[in-house]
C-alpha positions in Angstrom: -1.1 27.5 -7.0 -2.4 31.0 -6.0 -6.0 31.9 -7.0 -6.7 35.5 -7.5 -10.1 37.1 -8.2 -10.4 40.4 -9.9 -13.6 42.5 -9.6 -14.0 44.4 -12.9 -16.6 46.7 -14.3 -17.6 45.4 -17.7 -19.0 47.6 -20.4 -21.0 46.1 -23.2 -22.3 47.9 -26.2 -25.6 46.7 -27.5 -25.3 46.4 -31.2 -28.8 47.6 -32.1 -29.2 50.5 -29.7 -25.6 51.5 -29.3 -26.2 51.9 -25.5 -23.5 51.1 -23.1 -24.5 48.5 -20.4 -22.5 48.6 -17.2 -22.8 45.8 -14.6 -20.8 43.9 -12.0 -20.4 40.1 -12.0 -20.8 39.9 -8.3 -22.4 36.5 -8.2 -19.9 35.0 -10.6 -17.0 36.5 -8.6 -18.4 35.1 -5.3 -18.8 31.6 -6.8 -15.2 31.8 -8.2 -13.9 32.8 -4.8 -15.5 29.9 -3.1 -14.0 27.5 -5.6 -10.6 29.0 -5.1 -10.8 28.6 -1.4 -11.9 25.0 -1.7 -9.0 24.2 -4.0 -6.6 26.0 -1.7 -7.6 24.0 1.4 -4.9 21.5 2.4 -6.1 18.8 4.8 -4.2 18.9 8.1 -2.6 15.6 9.3 -1.3 14.4 12.6 1.0 11.3 12.5 0.6 8.9 15.5 3.4 6.4 15.3 6.3 7.2 12.9 6.8 3.8 11.4 8.3 3.2 7.9 4.9 3.5 6.1 3.7 6.5 8.0 7.0 8.3 7.8 7.4 7.6 4.0 3.9 8.9 3.2 4.2 11.9 5.5 7.3 13.0 3.7 5.8 12.4 0.2 2.6 14.2 1.2 4.7 17.1 2.5 6.7 17.3 -0.8 3.4 17.3 -2.8 2.4 20.5 -1.1 -1.2 19.2 -1.1 -1.3 17.9 2.4 -0.3 19.8 5.6 1.7 17.4 7.9 1.4 19.4 11.1 2.3 17.2 14.0 3.8 13.8 15.0 3.8 11.7 18.2 5.9 8.6 18.6 6.9 6.5 21.6 10.5 6.6 20.3 11.3 10.3 20.2 14.2 9.8 17.8 11.9 8.4 15.1 9.8 11.6 15.4 12.9 13.7 15.1 13.7 11.9 11.8 10.5 13.4 10.4 11.5 16.8 11.7 14.6 16.6 9.6 12.5 16.2 6.4 9.5 18.3 7.4 11.0 21.3 9.3 7.7 22.9 10.4 6.3 19.7 11.9 5.4 19.8 15.7 6.9 16.9 17.7 4.7 16.0 20.6 5.5 13.8 23.6 1.9 13.4 24.6 -1.0 12.3 22.4 -3.4 14.6 24.1 -1.4 17.7 23.2 -1.7 17.1 19.4 -3.4 20.1 17.7 -6.8 19.8 16.0 -6.5 18.1 12.5 -8.6 16.9 9.7 -6.9 13.5 9.6 -5.2 11.3 12.2 -2.8 8.7 10.7 -2.0 5.7 12.8 1.4 4.4 11.8 2.1 1.7 14.4 2.3 -2.1 14.1 -0.9 -4.0 13.6 -1.0 -5.3 17.2 -1.0 -1.8 18.6 -3.6 -0.2 16.3 -6.6 -0.9 18.4 -4.9 0.3 21.6 -3.7 3.6 20.0 -7.2 4.1 18.5 -8.8 3.9 21.9 -6.4 6.6 23.2 -7.1 8.8 20.2 -10.8 8.7 20.8 -10.2 10.4 24.2 -8.8 13.5 22.6 -11.1 16.4 23.3 -11.1 18.3 20.0 -12.3 15.3 17.8 -15.3 16.0 15.6 -17.7 13.8 13.7 -15.9 14.5 10.4 -12.4 13.8 11.8 -10.8 10.9 9.8 -8.8 8.3 11.5 -6.9 5.8 9.3 -4.3 3.1 9.4 -2.1 1.4 6.9 -2.7 -2.3 7.7 -3.3 -4.7 4.9 -4.8 -7.4 7.1 -7.1 -5.3 9.4 -10.1 -3.3 8.2 -11.1 0.1 9.5 -13.7 -1.2 11.9 -10.9 -1.8 14.4 -10.7 2.0 14.7 -14.1 2.2 16.3 -13.9 1.5 20.1 -17.1 0.2 21.8 -19.3 2.9 23.3 -17.2 5.7 21.7 -18.1 8.6 19.5 -18.3 7.5 15.8 -15.8 9.2 13.7 -14.9 8.7 10.0 -12.6 5.7 9.7 -10.6 4.2 6.8 -7.5 2.3 5.8 -5.0 3.0 3.1 -2.7 0.1 2.2 0.2 0.7 -0.3 1.1 -2.5 -2.0 4.8 -2.0 -1.5 7.7 -3.6 0.4 8.9 -0.8 2.8 12.5 -2.0 3.3 13.8 1.5 4.1 12.2 5.0 4.2 14.8 6.7 2.0 14.3 4.1 -0.8 10.6 4.1 -0.4 10.3 7.9 -0.8 11.8 7.7 -4.3 10.2 4.5 -5.5 6.7 4.3 -3.9 4.9 6.7 -6.3 3.1 4.9 -9.0 2.5 1.7 -7.0 -1.0 0.3 -6.2 -2.9 1.1 -3.1 -6.0 -0.5 -1.5 -8.5 1.8 0.0 -11.3 0.8 2.4 -13.5 2.6 4.9 -16.6 4.7 5.5 -18.3 5.9 2.3 -18.0 9.5 3.6 -14.3 9.0 4.1 -13.5 7.8 0.6 -13.1 11.2 -1.0 -10.4 12.2 1.6 -8.7 8.8 1.3 -8.6 9.2 -2.5 -7.0 12.6 -2.0 -4.3 11.2 0.2 -3.6 8.5 -2.4 -3.5 11.0 -5.2 -1.2 13.3 -3.3 1.3 10.3 -3.0 0.9 9.5 -6.7 -0.5 6.1 -5.9 -2.8 4.1 -8.2 -5.7 3.3 -5.8 -8.5 0.8 -5.8 -11.4 0.0 -3.4 -11.6 -3.2 -1.4 -14.5 -4.5 0.8 -13.9 -4.4 4.5 -14.9 -8.1 4.9 -12.3 -9.2 2.3 -9.2 -7.6 3.9 -7.8 -10.7 5.5 -8.0 -12.9 2.4 -6.6 -10.0 0.3 -3.6 -9.6 2.6 -3.0 -13.4 2.6 -2.7 -13.3 -1.2 -0.2 -10.4 -1.1 1.8 -12.1 1.7 2.1 -15.2 -0.4 3.3 -13.3 -3.4 5.8 -11.2 -1.5 7.0 -13.2 1.5 7.0 -16.7 -0.1 8.8 -15.5 -3.1 11.7 -14.6 -0.8 11.3 -18.0 0.9 11.5 -19.8 -2.4 14.5 -17.8 -3.3 16.3 -18.9 -0.1 15.1 -22.5 -0.6 16.7 -22.7 -4.1 19.9 -20.9 -3.0 20.4 -23.3 -0.1 20.2 -26.3 -2.5 22.8 -24.7 -4.8 25.2 -23.7 -2.0 25.0 -27.3 -0.7 26.8 -28.2 -4.0 29.8 -26.1 -3.0 28.9 -23.4 -5.5 30.0 -19.9 -4.5 27.2 -18.0 -2.7 27.4 -15.2 -5.3 26.9 -17.6 -8.2 23.9 -19.3 -6.4 22.4 -15.8 -5.9 22.8 -14.8 -9.5 21.4 -18.1 -10.8 18.3 -17.9 -8.7 17.7 -14.2 -9.0 18.1 -14.1 -12.8 15.6 -16.9 -13.3 13.1 -15.4 -10.9 13.4 -12.0 -12.5 12.9 -13.5 -16.0 9.7 -15.2 -14.9 8.5 -12.1 -13.2 9.1 -10.1 -16.4 7.2 -12.7 -18.4 4.3 -12.6 -15.9 3.9 -8.9 -16.9 2.8 -10.0 -20.3 1.6 -13.6 -19.9 -0.8 -15.6 -17.7 0.8 -17.9 -15.1 -0.3 -20.9 -17.4 1.6 -19.3 -20.3 4.7 -18.3 -18.4 5.1 -21.7 -16.7 8.1 -23.7 -18.0 10.0 -26.8 -16.8 9.5 -30.5 -16.3 6.1 -30.4 -14.6 4.6 -28.4 -17.5 6.1 -30.9 -20.0 5.0 -33.9 -18.0 8.6 -35.1 -17.8 8.2 -37.6 -15.0 11.7 -39.0 -15.4 13.3 -35.6 -14.6 10.9 -35.1 -11.7 11.9 -38.6 -10.3 15.5 -37.6 -10.4 14.7 -34.4 -8.6 12.9 -36.3 -5.9 15.7 -38.8 -5.3 18.3 -36.1 -4.9 16.3 -34.0 -2.4 16.6 -34.3 1.3 13.4 -35.2 3.3 12.8 -31.6 4.4 13.3 -30.4 0.9 10.9 -33.0 -0.5 8.2 -31.7 1.8 8.2 -28.3 0.2 8.8 -29.6 -3.3 5.8 -31.9 -3.0 3.4 -29.0 -2.0 4.7 -26.8 -4.8 4.6 -29.5 -7.4 0.9 -30.3 -6.6 0.0 -26.6 -7.0 2.0 -26.3 -10.2 0.1 -29.3 -11.8 -3.0 -27.1 -11.6 -1.4 -24.7 -14.1 -0.7 -27.4 -16.7 -2.8 -29.0 -19.4 -1.4 -32.4 -18.8 -3.6 -35.5 -19.3 -4.9 -37.3 -16.2 -2.5 -40.1 -16.9 0.5 -37.8 -17.0 -0.6 -36.0 -13.8 -1.0 -39.3 -12.0 2.5 -40.4 -12.9 3.9 -37.2 -11.3 1.7 -37.6 -8.2 2.9 -41.2 -7.7 6.5 -39.9 -7.7 6.0 -37.1 -5.2 3.7 -39.2 -3.0 6.2 -42.0 -2.7 7.9 -42.5 0.7 10.2 -39.5 1.5 13.9 -40.1 2.0 
């Protein structure tokens, strides 16, 4: 959005005296000008590591016209060229030290390489105290970006709560999702701006809580897939077609996920454990193989915590799943 300031001579006629008063709003105009310049500033960003998350956000930020994605470095040159196809003006660099000065340096590499890349970034000559370095890890906090005995820069992390299966899909579906923000207090306004430019709904999380936070998200995302595969494998062992097994499991999971949007886990729970139907649970137990019983047992014990069954009913179920495995 262009911001134009017009310097005008204003003439006011005093009602009582009829005199014409001429003056210039110089101070107001100067204030307005500074506001316009501030609004017009687009933070400049260098991408270090063109992984799925970094590439997705770089393209979305570019499309927003609120962030200037100016340069990229990646060990695999073809991944950097992919960004070039979506952001024509971006500079592709083969050396970290040749990256141009930027307000923000985004580290988009795997977690195990973040600390190593951060140490190399701190050796870049043009860094300033207000340069922001950030990563996208959900498990690591921003302190990993501060090498020992190095100049202290602004550090932060931005973790979109999203499964980045492919860049193209993520570009279209990421906006609107939740995003965890953590880092230096001075870095938060810039981190918020990055989240807003990507149309993410952001929230703050304490640095010391990142690992437990990420464990919960991993359980909800990764183990859902594991449970899906577990149930499918049992169905396909019955000689049911794979497509039918997939439909049966996916439909039930999706129905329960939909209900969890409007209900608590306790309210959404259905099935024999909630009802205290120990006879059905016993039949489940007898038909499962030993490796399947191991997982069923763990899940059944956790599910009991969501029920309002009497102590007697819970004990009946525990006796079944604690019996000797096949």
